[in-house]
N, C-alpha and C positions, 0 to 999 in steps of 0.2 A: 208359419203360414196361417193366414186368416181362413175361416171356414169357406168363404166363397172362392178363395184361391185353391183350397184343397179340392173343392168340387170341380173347378175348372181344370185342374191337373188330371183328375180321373176321367173327365169328359174328353180331354185331349188324348189320353192314352187309349181310351175306347175307340176314338176316331182313327187313331193311327193303326190300331189292330184291324179295324174294319176296312179302311181305305188302302192301307199299305201292307197289310199282312204282317206287321211287326207284333209279336206276342206281347200282350199286356203284362203277363206274368214275368217275362224276361225283362221288360222295361222296369218294372217295379223292383225286381231283385237287383238289377244293376244300379238303379237309382238309390237304393238303400246303401249299397257299397259306396257310392259317390258321396252321399250325405255323411257317412262316417268320416270319410276323408276331409270333407268340408268342416265338420265339427272339430276334428283334431287340429286342423290348420288354423282355424279362427279362434279357438279357445286354448291353443297351445297345451293340449291335454295329453297326459301320459296314460290316461285311463283306457281300459278295454271298453269300447263303446259299441252298442248295438242299436241300429235304427230300424224301426218297423213302420210300414205305411199301410194303413187300412185300404184294402183294394176297392171298397165300396164308397167310403167317405173321403179318402185322401188324407185323413188325419195322421200326423206324424208323431211317433213316440220315440223318445231317446232314452236308452237305458245304460247305466254304468254297470258293467259286469264285474263282479268281485268273487274271489274264491273264499270259501268258508275255511277258516284255519283256527287252530287252538290259540296261537299268539300272533297278533297282527304286527307285522314288520313294515308293511307298506299300506297305508290306509287308502291309497288310490286303487290298489289292486286286490286288497284283501278285506275281509270282514270277520269279526269274531262270531263264534257259534251262537252266543246269546243274542247278539244283534240280528243275526241272520234269521233266527227263529221268530223274531218280531215281524218279519216280512213273510217268511215261509215256515210254518210250524213244523214241517217234516224235514227241514234242512239238516244236513249232516256234514261232517268234515269232508272236504274235497269237492263238495257241490259248488256250482256256479250260480250265484244269485243275481237276478236282474233288478236293479234299483232305478226306477224311473226318475229322470231329472227333467227340469224345465228351464234350460239355459236361456238367459235373457238375450233377445235379439236373434235367436237362432231361426225363428220363423222367417225373418227377412233374408237371412243368409241362405236358408233352405230353398226359398222361392227362387233366388237367383241361380243357385246351383242346379236346381231341378230344371229350370228353363234351358240352361246351357247344356246339361246332360242330355235332355230329350232332343235338342237340336243336333247334338253330336251323333246320337244313335240313329236319328232319321237320315243324316248324311251318310253314315256307315251303311245303313240298309239300302239306300239309293245306289251307293257305289257297288254293293254286292249284287243288287238286282241287275244293274247295267252290265256288270262283268258276266253274270250268268247268261244274259241275253246275247252277249257278243262272244262267249267262250268258244263257240263252234264256227266263228266267222273268219278266223285266221286262215290265210291262204285262199280266201274266197273273194269274189267280186261283190261290191255293194254300190248302190246308186245313192248319191247325196246331192246337196246343193252347196255351192261356194258361199260361205257365210262371212269370212273375214280374211284379211291378208296383212302380213307384215313383211319386213325386209327379206326374211328367209323362207317363210312358209305360207301356204294357203291353209285355211281351216274349213273342213267339209262337214256340214250338218248331216249326220247320219240318223237323225231321229232322236233317240235317247242319249246320244253322245256326239262329240265332235272328233273327227279324225284329223290328224296332221298330215298334210301333203307337202313335203319339202319341195322347194322349187327346183332342186337338183334331181327330183324324181319325176319331172314332167317329160312328156314326149318331146324330143328336141325340136325346137322351133314353134311349139304350140303356144297360143295366147288364150288366156282364160279371162272371163268377165264375171264379176260378182253376181250371184243369183243364178248362174248357169247350173243346169243339171249335169252331173258328171259321174262317170264310172271310175271307181278306184279299186285297187287291189290291196287287201289288208295284209301287211307284212309283219306286224307285231301288235299284240294286245298285252298290256301289263297293268296290274293294279298299283296305284300310287295313293299317297295320302290326300292328294287333290282330286282323285277320281281316276277312271280308266285312262291309260295312255294308249291311243290307237294310232299307229303309224301306217301310212298308206303310200302307194306308188302308182305311177302310170307308165313306168318304163321297165319295171321288174319283169324278168322272164315269165313269172307266174301270171302277170297281167295279160300278156299276149296269149299264153296257153289257155287261160280261162275264157278269153274272148273267142278263141277258135272253138272251144268246147261248146260255148253258147250259140255261136253263129253257124257252126257246121256239125250237124248231128252225127 
């Protein structure tokens, strides 16, 4: 990654921490793991690799990790004691030595991987946030607006998420219009890869029960 891209990455992580409460340290650690995977995939490497990202500058460092041994049997994973001491004077048999490498084109690969990873983590954080906000809403009434319709369902805008109102769960004979404000009973909340699944009803026994509780003290 170029220096300006490095700075933009750190600025983006700082902004995410400030605006969305996603820990910068957590994002950096998970991003380092993702870049190791990207390195191994794109360079078909059997090496033990470590990636470090400077939390201030965004500079990325890639290290080949090799074990110090008496006799080298696998040069990708091992290094002789003599060679290790050229890098780390106090090296001894059994130590792990980090040897910095500068793989060609890895900056471009890292930039793409970083962007995708951050987008993924933001989506995960948003899903978790919505789930936490709706966690105590199951078996409760909520007010929303009819936002969409298809052959089988209405979709109710509940603010941070949309609830699914199957047409089989309507009060018999009722007609709904897009944009209407509507009360729904939350029958199920479940986390999925696409976000929270929120099922609602207007004919469930709980819907009637909650209406009476709200209308009749």
